[in-house]
Structures are given as C-alpha cells and as structure tokens.
N, CA, C and O atoms as CSV, one atom per row, in Angstrom:
chain,resi,resn,atom,element,x,y,z
A,1,ASN,N,N,3.484,-103.873,95.158
A,1,ASN,CA,C,2.813,-105.363,94.669
A,1,ASN,C,C,2.993,-105.691,93.915
A,1,ASN,O,O,2.104,-105.451,93.099
A,2,TYR,N,N,3.818,-106.262,93.526
A,2,TYR,CA,C,3.705,-106.655,91.484
A,2,TYR,C,C,3.021,-108.262,91.370
A,2,TYR,O,O,3.046,-109.269,92.077
A,3,MET,N,N,2.284,-107.794,89.794
A,3,MET,CA,C,2.202,-109.120,90.142
A,3,MET,C,C,2.460,-109.257,88.452
A,3,MET,O,O,2.632,-108.356,87.631
A,4,LYS,N,N,2.417,-110.722,88.261
A,4,LYS,CA,C,3.109,-111.791,88.065
A,4,LYS,C,C,1.554,-111.301,85.794
A,4,LYS,O,O,0.434,-110.865,86.059
A,5,LEU,N,N,1.865,-111.481,84.354
A,5,LEU,CA,C,1.717,-111.153,83.994
A,5,LEU,C,C,2.065,-112.096,82.466
A,5,LEU,O,O,3.193,-112.264,82.003
A,6,ILE,N,N,0.884,-112.578,81.927
A,6,ILE,CA,C,1.907,-113.204,81.057
A,6,ILE,C,C,1.763,-113.106,79.818
A,6,ILE,O,O,1.252,-114.225,79.769
A,7,ALA,N,N,1.749,-112.781,78.758
A,7,ALA,CA,C,1.742,-111.522,77.508
A,7,ALA,C,C,1.880,-113.240,75.735
A,7,ALA,O,O,2.700,-114.124,75.489
A,8,LEU,N,N,1.261,-113.022,75.425
A,8,LEU,CA,C,0.928,-114.151,73.996
A,8,LEU,C,C,0.608,-112.502,72.935
A,8,LEU,O,O,-0.113,-111.504,72.937
A,9,GLY,N,N,1.630,-113.094,72.208
A,9,GLY,CA,C,1.238,-111.826,71.071
A,9,GLY,C,C,1.995,-112.432,68.758
A,9,GLY,O,O,3.004,-113.137,68.752
A,10,SER,N,N,1.570,-112.170,67.755
A,10,SER,CA,C,2.076,-112.246,67.107
A,10,SER,C,C,2.608,-111.048,66.097
A,10,SER,O,O,2.337,-109.850,66.009
A,11,TYR,N,N,3.174,-111.617,65.636
A,11,TYR,CA,C,4.557,-110.714,64.523
A,11,TYR,C,C,3.728,-110.159,63.629
A,11,TYR,O,O,2.976,-111.010,63.153
A,12,SER,N,N,3.527,-108.907,63.137
A,12,SER,CA,C,2.927,-107.906,62.091
A,12,SER,C,C,3.493,-108.827,61.200
A,12,SER,O,O,3.968,-109.873,61.642
A,13,ASP,N,N,3.505,-108.531,59.810
A,13,ASP,CA,C,4.127,-109.314,58.507
A,13,ASP,C,C,5.716,-107.981,58.527
A,13,ASP,O,O,6.595,-108.222,57.700
A,14,LYS,N,N,5.902,-106.822,59.386
A,14,LYS,CA,C,6.564,-105.959,59.341
A,14,LYS,C,C,7.406,-106.773,60.319
A,14,LYS,O,O,8.284,-107.272,59.615
A,15,GLY,N,N,7.540,-107.057,61.238
A,15,GLY,CA,C,7.118,-107.504,62.186
A,15,GLY,C,C,8.549,-109.138,62.040
A,15,GLY,O,O,9.641,-109.510,62.469
A,16,LEU,N,N,7.503,-109.500,61.184
A,16,LEU,CA,C,8.825,-111.035,60.571
A,16,LEU,C,C,9.646,-110.656,60.197
A,16,LEU,O,O,10.790,-110.778,60.635
A,17,ALA,N,N,9.204,-109.958,59.069
A,17,ALA,CA,C,11.036,-109.065,57.887
A,17,ALA,C,C,12.345,-108.912,58.730
A,17,ALA,O,O,13.457,-109.430,58.639
A,18,GLY,N,N,11.590,-107.678,59.889
A,18,GLY,CA,C,12.338,-107.601,60.647
A,18,GLY,C,C,13.539,-108.695,61.122
A,18,GLY,O,O,14.701,-108.411,61.413
A,19,PHE,N,N,13.143,-109.532,61.116
A,19,PHE,CA,C,13.416,-110.781,61.166
A,19,PHE,C,C,14.387,-111.216,60.058
A,19,PHE,O,O,15.543,-110.848,60.264
A,20,VAL,N,N,14.262,-111.643,59.369
A,20,VAL,CA,C,14.484,-111.422,57.959
A,20,VAL,C,C,15.792,-110.838,57.808
A,20,VAL,O,O,16.968,-111.191,57.906
A,21,GLN,N,N,15.218,-109.946,57.569
A,21,GLN,CA,C,16.698,-108.832,57.285
A,21,GLN,C,C,18.145,-108.840,58.354
A,21,GLN,O,O,19.331,-108.633,58.094
A,22,ASN,N,N,17.349,-109.217,59.802
A,22,ASN,CA,C,18.087,-109.574,61.408
A,22,ASN,C,C,17.732,-110.789,61.836
A,22,ASN,O,O,16.552,-110.943,62.151
A,23,PRO,N,N,18.484,-111.705,61.923
A,23,PRO,CA,C,18.165,-113.074,62.058
A,23,PRO,C,C,18.937,-113.529,63.639
A,23,PRO,O,O,18.496,-114.442,64.336
A,24,ASN,N,N,20.139,-112.697,64.001
A,24,ASN,CA,C,20.587,-112.933,64.883
A,24,ASN,C,C,19.724,-111.580,66.500
A,24,ASN,O,O,19.795,-111.332,67.703
A,25,ASP,N,N,18.969,-111.151,65.105
A,25,ASP,CA,C,18.498,-110.072,66.791
A,25,ASP,C,C,17.796,-110.477,68.276
A,25,ASP,O,O,17.087,-111.372,68.737
A,26,ASP,N,N,18.078,-109.945,68.467
A,26,ASP,CA,C,18.632,-110.591,70.142
A,26,ASP,C,C,17.041,-110.347,71.090
A,26,ASP,O,O,17.276,-110.171,72.285
A,27,ARG,N,N,15.269,-110.309,70.672
A,27,ARG,CA,C,14.043,-110.159,71.912
A,27,ARG,C,C,14.591,-110.475,72.471
A,27,ARG,O,O,15.771,-110.259,72.193
A,28,ARG,N,N,14.353,-111.150,73.571
A,28,ARG,CA,C,14.749,-111.200,74.820
A,28,ARG,C,C,15.947,-110.036,75.810
A,28,ARG,O,O,16.050,-109.920,77.032
A,29,ALA,N,N,16.994,-109.053,74.276
A,29,ALA,CA,C,17.158,-108.430,75.094
A,29,ALA,C,C,16.005,-107.444,75.315
A,29,ALA,O,O,15.516,-107.157,76.407
A,30,ALA,N,N,15.596,-106.905,73.956
A,30,ALA,CA,C,14.476,-105.341,73.775
A,30,ALA,C,C,13.424,-105.590,74.727
A,30,ALA,O,O,13.371,-104.858,75.715
A,31,ALA,N,N,12.294,-106.826,74.531
A,31,ALA,CA,C,11.799,-107.232,76.127
A,31,ALA,C,C,12.279,-106.878,76.704
A,31,ALA,O,O,11.693,-105.811,76.888
A,32,SER,N,N,13.246,-106.887,77.438
A,32,SER,CA,C,14.257,-106.983,79.281
A,32,SER,C,C,14.384,-105.737,78.914
A,32,SER,O,O,13.882,-105.176,79.889
A,33,LYS,N,N,14.748,-104.781,78.088
A,33,LYS,CA,C,15.033,-103.818,78.037
A,33,LYS,C,C,13.627,-102.478,78.193
A,33,LYS,O,O,13.511,-101.478,78.902
A,34,MET,N,N,12.767,-103.109,77.149
A,34,MET,CA,C,11.420,-102.204,77.841
A,34,MET,C,C,10.658,-102.624,79.150
A,34,MET,O,O,9.865,-101.913,79.768
A,35,ILE,N,N,11.005,-103.792,79.435
A,35,ILE,CA,C,9.929,-104.255,80.124
A,35,ILE,C,C,10.965,-103.403,81.610
A,35,ILE,O,O,10.148,-102.857,82.351
A,36,GLU,N,N,11.816,-103.287,81.914
A,36,GLU,CA,C,13.307,-102.404,82.812
A,36,GLU,C,C,12.072,-100.824,82.395
A,36,GLU,O,O,10.924,-100.759,82.834
A,37,ALA,N,N,12.399,-100.281,81.941
A,37,ALA,CA,C,11.772,-99.696,82.014
A,37,ALA,C,C,10.443,-98.615,82.064
A,37,ALA,O,O,10.229,-97.405,81.986
A,38,ALA,N,N,9.606,-100.065,82.273
A,38,ALA,CA,C,8.144,-99.951,82.731
A,38,ALA,C,C,8.001,-100.162,84.094
A,38,ALA,O,O,6.988,-100.348,84.770
A,39,GLY,N,N,9.440,-100.092,84.458
A,39,GLY,CA,C,9.147,-100.539,86.037
A,39,GLY,C,C,8.917,-102.432,86.588
A,39,GLY,O,O,8.719,-103.196,87.532
A,40,GLY,N,N,9.120,-102.316,85.261
A,40,GLY,CA,C,9.587,-104.568,85.817
A,40,GLY,C,C,10.199,-105.589,84.856
A,40,GLY,O,O,10.539,-105.328,83.702
A,41,LYS,N,N,10.336,-107.167,85.650
A,41,LYS,CA,C,11.458,-107.766,84.705
A,41,LYS,C,C,10.119,-108.557,84.385
A,41,LYS,O,O,8.976,-108.863,84.725
A,42,LEU,N,N,11.423,-108.671,83.228
A,42,LEU,CA,C,10.952,-110.022,82.388
A,42,LEU,C,C,11.772,-111.067,83.282
A,42,LEU,O,O,12.862,-110.930,83.838
A,43,LEU,N,N,10.640,-112.472,83.226
A,43,LEU,CA,C,10.693,-113.452,83.819
A,43,LEU,C,C,11.086,-114.350,83.024
A,43,LEU,O,O,12.012,-115.048,83.437
A,44,ASP,N,N,10.508,-114.652,81.577
A,44,ASP,CA,C,11.097,-116.487,80.793
A,44,ASP,C,C,10.488,-115.160,79.430
A,44,ASP,O,O,9.898,-114.108,79.678
A,45,MET,N,N,10.783,-115.553,78.415
A,45,MET,CA,C,10.143,-115.381,76.767
A,45,MET,C,C,10.815,-116.554,75.983
A,45,MET,O,O,11.950,-117.010,75.843
A,46,HIS,N,N,9.542,-116.814,75.541
A,46,HIS,CA,C,9.920,-117.729,74.158
A,46,HIS,C,C,9.456,-117.680,73.508
A,46,HIS,O,O,8.364,-117.113,73.554
A,47,LEU,N,N,10.127,-118.463,71.970
A,47,LEU,CA,C,9.018,-117.886,70.469
A,47,LEU,C,C,8.646,-118.576,70.059
A,47,LEU,O,O,9.338,-119.253,69.299
A,48,LEU,N,N,7.085,-118.931,70.311
A,48,LEU,CA,C,6.623,-119.665,69.545
A,48,LEU,C,C,6.038,-120.560,68.226
A,48,LEU,O,O,6.122,-120.011,67.127
A,49,ARG,N,N,5.679,-121.388,68.269
A,49,ARG,CA,C,5.007,-122.368,67.105
A,49,ARG,C,C,3.735,-122.437,67.073
A,49,ARG,O,O,3.433,-123.531,67.552
A,50,GLY,N,N,2.488,-121.665,66.663
A,50,GLY,CA,C,1.490,-122.088,66.213
A,50,GLY,C,C,0.561,-120.681,66.778
A,50,GLY,O,O,1.015,-120.458,67.900
A,51,LYS,N,N,-0.444,-119.739,66.500
A,51,LYS,CA,C,-1.321,-119.448,67.306
A,51,LYS,C,C,0.303,-118.009,67.867
A,51,LYS,O,O,1.368,-117.875,67.264
A,52,TYR,N,N,0.071,-117.620,68.501
A,52,TYR,CA,C,1.227,-117.087,68.673
A,52,TYR,C,C,2.686,-117.016,68.807
A,52,TYR,O,O,3.441,-117.739,69.457
A,53,ASP,N,N,2.899,-116.142,68.167
A,53,ASP,CA,C,4.652,-116.230,67.842
A,53,ASP,C,C,5.489,-116.167,69.160
A,53,ASP,O,O,6.686,-116.446,69.095
A,54,PHE,N,N,4.812,-115.744,70.594
A,54,PHE,CA,C,6.271,-115.057,71.557
A,54,PHE,C,C,5.183,-114.963,73.018
A,54,PHE,O,O,4.232,-114.186,73.103
A,55,CYS,N,N,5.621,-115.981,74.114
A,55,CYS,CA,C,5.220,-115.343,75.473
A,55,CYS,C,C,5.963,-115.044,76.134
A,55,CYS,O,O,7.155,-115.352,76.135
A,56,ALA,N,N,5.386,-114.377,76.830
A,56,ALA,CA,C,6.231,-113.417,77.319
A,56,ALA,C,C,5.653,-113.473,79.302
A,56,ALA,O,O,4.516,-113.248,79.716
A,57,ILE,N,N,6.224,-113.642,79.686
A,57,ILE,CA,C,6.212,-114.103,82.173
A,57,ILE,C,C,6.606,-112.395,82.580
A,57,ILE,O,O,7.734,-111.989,82.303
A,58,ILE,N,N,6.012,-111.847,82.970
A,58,ILE,CA,C,6.488,-110.575,83.557
A,58,ILE,C,C,6.195,-110.081,84.670
A,58,ILE,O,O,4.980,-110.071,84.865
A,59,GLU,N,N,6.761,-109.697,85.422
A,59,GLU,CA,C,6.758,-109.067,86.667
A,59,GLU,C,C,6.157,-107.616,87.445
A,59,GLU,O,O,7.128,-107.219,88.089
A,60,ILE,N,N,5.424,-107.003,87.592
A,60,ILE,CA,C,5.482,-105.294,87.383
A,60,ILE,C,C,4.157,-104.966,88.169
A,60,ILE,O,O,3.083,-105.450,88.524
A,61,ASP,N,N,4.620,-104.286,88.193
A,61,ASP,CA,C,3.840,-103.778,89.606
A,61,ASP,C,C,2.107,-102.364,88.710
A,61,ASP,O,O,1.401,-101.524,89.266
A,62,SER,N,N,2.146,-102.650,87.846
A,62,SER,CA,C,0.999,-101.819,87.834
A,62,SER,C,C,0.234,-102.273,86.216
A,62,SER,O,O,1.030,-102.508,85.307
A,63,PHE,N,N,-1.434,-102.394,85.876
A,63,PHE,CA,C,-1.667,-102.776,84.781
A,63,PHE,C,C,-1.137,-101.348,83.795
A,63,PHE,O,O,-0.507,-101.655,82.783
A,64,GLU,N,N,-1.338,-99.994,84.016
A,64,GLU,CA,C,-1.359,-98.908,83.639
A,64,GLU,C,C,0.362,-99.576,82.838
A,64,GLU,O,O,0.646,-99.914,81.689
A,65,ALA,N,N,1.015,-99.525,83.890
A,65,ALA,CA,C,2.708,-99.591,83.075
A,65,ALA,C,C,2.468,-100.965,81.997
A,65,ALA,O,O,2.996,-101.053,80.888
A,66,ALA,N,N,1.867,-101.636,82.398
A,66,ALA,CA,C,2.063,-103.269,80.794
A,66,ALA,C,C,0.795,-102.825,80.028
A,66,ALA,O,O,0.415,-103.689,79.238
A,67,ALA,N,N,0.139,-101.849,80.050
A,67,ALA,CA,C,-0.690,-101.071,79.375
A,67,ALA,C,C,-0.098,-100.363,78.328
A,67,ALA,O,O,-0.442,-100.447,77.149
A,68,GLY,N,N,0.773,-99.686,78.762
A,68,GLY,CA,C,1.750,-98.960,77.748
A,68,GLY,C,C,3.169,-99.155,77.304
A,68,GLY,O,O,3.882,-98.255,76.858
A,69,MET,N,N,3.521,-100.422,77.466
A,69,MET,CA,C,3.935,-101.502,76.265
A,69,MET,C,C,3.867,-102.523,75.386
A,69,MET,O,O,4.584,-103.470,75.062
A,70,LYS,N,N,2.271,-101.854,74.931
A,70,LYS,CA,C,1.526,-103.156,74.698
A,70,LYS,C,C,1.461,-102.237,73.253
A,70,LYS,O,O,1.713,-102.560,72.093
A,71,VAL,N,N,0.946,-100.768,73.938
A,71,VAL,CA,C,0.581,-99.596,72.625
A,71,VAL,C,C,1.907,-99.252,71.841
A,71,VAL,O,O,1.941,-98.919,70.657
A,72,VAL,N,N,3.369,-99.427,72.971
A,72,VAL,CA,C,4.366,-99.156,72.015
A,72,VAL,C,C,4.432,-100.393,70.502
A,72,VAL,O,O,4.463,-100.232,69.282
A,73,MET,N,N,4.431,-101.777,71.551
A,73,MET,CA,C,5.280,-102.067,70.613
A,73,MET,C,C,3.551,-102.249,69.506
A,73,MET,O,O,3.685,-102.788,68.408
A,74,MET,N,N,2.077,-101.759,69.939
A,74,MET,CA,C,1.680,-101.616,68.800
A,74,MET,C,C,1.557,-101.055,68.149
A,74,MET,O,O,0.980,-101.405,67.120
A,75,ALA,N,N,2.193,-99.373,68.401
A,75,ALA,CA,C,2.247,-98.649,68.015
A,75,ALA,C,C,2.785,-98.438,67.143
A,75,ALA,O,O,2.451,-97.591,66.315
A,76,SER,N,N,4.544,-99.708,67.036
A,76,SER,CA,C,5.561,-99.934,66.538
A,76,SER,C,C,5.091,-100.163,65.008
A,76,SER,O,O,5.455,-99.335,64.174
A,77,GLY,N,N,3.998,-101.667,64.466
A,77,GLY,CA,C,3.601,-102.166,63.550
A,77,GLY,C,C,4.251,-103.825,63.572
A,77,GLY,O,O,3.731,-104.908,63.303
A,78,ALA,N,N,5.271,-103.535,63.908
A,78,ALA,CA,C,6.034,-105.937,64.604
A,78,ALA,C,C,4.996,-105.915,65.173
A,78,ALA,O,O,4.829,-107.038,64.697
A,79,VAL,N,N,3.531,-105.635,66.100
A,79,VAL,CA,C,3.274,-106.252,66.489
A,79,VAL,C,C,1.722,-106.419,66.122
A,79,VAL,O,O,1.081,-105.400,66.377
A,80,LYS,N,N,0.894,-107.585,65.525
A,80,LYS,CA,C,-0.032,-107.061,65.849
A,80,LYS,C,C,-1.263,-107.448,66.110
A,80,LYS,O,O,-2.300,-106.933,65.693
A,81,GLU,N,N,-1.137,-108.399,66.833
A,81,GLU,CA,C,-2.012,-108.152,67.690
A,81,GLU,C,C,-1.178,-109.790,69.344
A,81,GLU,O,O,-0.479,-110.803,69.374
A,82,MET,N,N,-2.216,-108.621,70.567
A,82,MET,CA,C,-1.443,-108.976,71.865
A,82,MET,C,C,-2.322,-109.084,72.975
A,82,MET,O,O,-2.801,-108.016,73.356
A,83,GLU,N,N,-2.671,-110.175,73.625
A,83,GLU,CA,C,-3.025,-110.838,74.585
A,83,GLU,C,C,-2.198,-110.570,76.041
A,83,GLU,O,O,-1.006,-110.824,76.212
A,84,THR,N,N,-2.887,-110.140,76.794
A,84,THR,CA,C,-2.148,-110.028,77.822
A,84,THR,C,C,-3.502,-110.791,78.783
A,84,THR,O,O,-4.715,-110.665,78.615
A,85,LEU,N,N,-2.675,-111.672,79.909
A,85,LEU,CA,C,-3.564,-112.381,80.855
A,85,LEU,C,C,-2.797,-112.349,82.479
A,85,LEU,O,O,-1.591,-112.591,82.521
A,86,GLU,N,N,-3.527,-112.052,83.754
A,86,GLU,CA,C,-3.369,-111.549,84.974
A,86,GLU,C,C,-2.808,-113.067,85.691
A,86,GLU,O,O,-3.539,-113.442,86.607
A,87,ALA,N,N,-1.964,-113.710,85.479
A,87,ALA,CA,C,-1.810,-114.926,86.982
A,87,ALA,C,C,-2.532,-114.285,88.317
A,87,ALA,O,O,-2.336,-113.182,88.826
A,88,ILE,N,N,-3.634,-115.572,88.806
A,88,ILE,CA,C,-3.797,-115.045,90.122
A,88,ILE,C,C,-4.044,-116.637,90.710
A,88,ILE,O,O,-4.168,-117.711,90.121
A,89,ASP,N,N,-4.057,-116.196,92.413
A,89,ASP,CA,C,-4.054,-117.153,93.837
A,89,ASP,C,C,-5.357,-117.119,93.582
A,89,ASP,O,O,-6.166,-116.191,93.586
A,90,MET,N,N,-5.475,-118.504,93.313
A,90,MET,CA,C,-6.902,-119.466,92.903
A,90,MET,C,C,-7.735,-119.477,94.162
A,90,MET,O,O,-8.941,-119.717,94.109
A,91,SER,N,N,-7.060,-119.200,95.379
A,91,SER,CA,C,-7.504,-119.523,96.565
A,91,SER,C,C,-8.077,-118.003,97.206
A,91,SER,O,O,-9.097,-117.662,97.806
A,92,LYS,N,N,-6.981,-117.385,96.787
A,92,LYS,CA,C,-7.901,-115.651,97.754
A,92,LYS,C,C,-9.483,-115.072,96.552
A,92,LYS,O,O,-10.473,-114.421,96.888
A,93,VAL,N,N,-9.122,-115.644,95.169
A,93,VAL,CA,C,-10.166,-115.960,94.461
A,93,VAL,C,C,-11.781,-116.455,95.161
A,93,VAL,O,O,-12.919,-116.032,95.365
A,94,ALA,N,N,-10.903,-117.651,95.328
A,94,ALA,CA,C,-11.975,-119.065,96.490
A,94,ALA,C,C,-12.885,-117.807,97.311
A,94,ALA,O,O,-14.054,-117.430,97.233
A,95,SER,N,N,-11.564,-117.342,98.213
A,95,SER,CA,C,-11.927,-116.497,99.510
A,95,SER,C,C,-13.061,-116.217,99.399
A,95,SER,O,O,-13.970,-116.891,99.884
A,96,HIS,N,N,-13.216,-115.159,98.733
A,96,HIS,CA,C,-13.832,-113.905,98.059
A,96,HIS,C,C,-15.146,-114.697,97.841
A,96,HIS,O,O,-16.091,-114.992,98.573
A,97,ALA,N,N,-14.999,-114.802,97.234
A,97,ALA,CA,C,-16.313,-116.298,96.294
A,97,ALA,C,C,-17.492,-116.808,97.524
A,97,ALA,O,O,-18.722,-116.849,97.531
A,98,ALA,N,N,-16.431,-117.158,98.522
A,98,ALA,CA,C,-17.549,-117.764,99.764
A,98,ALA,C,C,-17.784,-117.008,100.033
A,98,ALA,O,O,-19.009,-116.891,100.073
A,99,LYS,N,N,-16.664,-115.267,100.655
A,99,LYS,CA,C,-17.953,-113.850,101.815
A,99,LYS,C,C,-19.031,-114.039,100.392
A,99,LYS,O,O,-20.178,-114.010,100.839
A,100,ILE,N,N,-19.052,-114.156,99.404
A,100,ILE,CA,C,-20.363,-113.807,98.549
A,100,ILE,C,C,-21.523,-114.022,97.536
A,100,ILE,O,O,-22.395,-113.647,96.752
A,101,ALA,N,N,-20.429,-115.406,98.558
A,101,ALA,CA,C,-21.680,-117.222,97.603
A,101,ALA,C,C,-23.395,-116.145,98.531
A,101,ALA,O,O,-23.553,-115.463,99.544
A,102,GLY,N,N,-24.334,-116.664,97.278
A,102,GLY,CA,C,-25.584,-116.319,98.631
A,102,GLY,C,C,-26.055,-115.256,98.725
A,102,GLY,O,O,-27.220,-115.142,99.105
A,103,THR,N,N,-25.062,-113.847,98.315
A,103,THR,CA,C,-25.521,-112.262,98.147
A,103,THR,C,C,-25.790,-112.119,96.218
A,103,THR,O,O,-26.284,-111.145,95.650
A,104,TYR,N,N,-25.527,-112.794,95.871
A,104,TYR,CA,C,-25.798,-112.498,94.349
A,104,TYR,C,C,-27.736,-112.804,93.837
A,104,TYR,O,O,-28.419,-113.740,94.252
A,105,LYS,N,N,-28.115,-111.904,93.048
A,105,LYS,CA,C,-29.405,-112.726,92.662
A,105,LYS,C,C,-29.656,-111.831,91.244
A,105,LYS,O,O,-29.748,-110.685,90.805
A,106,PRO,N,N,-29.690,-113.164,90.902
A,106,PRO,CA,C,-29.540,-113.234,88.781
A,106,PRO,C,C,-31.265,-112.902,88.698
A,106,PRO,O,O,-32.318,-113.177,89.275
A,107,PRO,N,N,-30.588,-111.913,87.260
A,107,PRO,CA,C,-31.797,-110.878,86.700
A,107,PRO,C,C,-33.159,-112.011,86.402
A,107,PRO,O,O,-33.076,-113.173,86.005
A,108,GLY,N,N,-34.180,-111.359,86.684
A,108,GLY,CA,C,-35.352,-111.829,86.940
A,108,GLY,C,C,-36.001,-113.335,88.043
A,108,GLY,O,O,-36.782,-114.278,87.917
A,109,LYS,N,N,-34.935,-112.668,89.255
A,109,LYS,CA,C,-35.133,-114.071,90.153
A,109,LYS,C,C,-35.649,-113.484,91.239
A,109,LYS,O,O,-35.966,-114.163,92.215
C-alpha cells in the first residue's frame, strides 16, 4: 500500500555550488533513480524560488524508506533542510474522528 509524500527541501551552499559547476545537472533523473532504489516512484518535481529550493511528490510504500532517502541527502551535505509531508484522505480522517468524538477527556476536566 503506497503513501504519497511531498518533500520540500533547501540546498546547502555545497549543493548550490554543484549547480554552478554543472548547470545542466538533471536533478529529476537523480531524484528518480534514488526514489526507485528505495522502492518508490517520483510523480513530480519542481525547483522553486522562495523558502524551499525543491519540491518532490513521490509514492513510496514505507515511511522508513522515505526517511532513508532523507538521511542519504542530508549526509551528502548537498541539502541543508528537508521537510516531508504525507498527503491524507480527509474523509478517512473525519470518519475516525466521528468514531472517537465524545471519548476524549481534556486535562483537568
């Protein structure tokens, strides 16, 4: 069962220097190869202007595999910050919340 993740990241000074050394570096191909090695699939990727330098949307079968990719990228020194978000089905979340409603007791109540 695959989960969809959105990874937002920022390159380090070392990573940005790599673009200067090789302006035609195909980051989509590099990301796709890494994600496939982790058992996933790259659905889309964009280089960005703003707080984050890249956004990758992937499908993968485990959070641990996604965490392994983050470890590899951070350990390379090319990425200084990365946030991974999981896409959710709000109907399923609301269904669980409806079953749980009324059972929670706040502290002090």
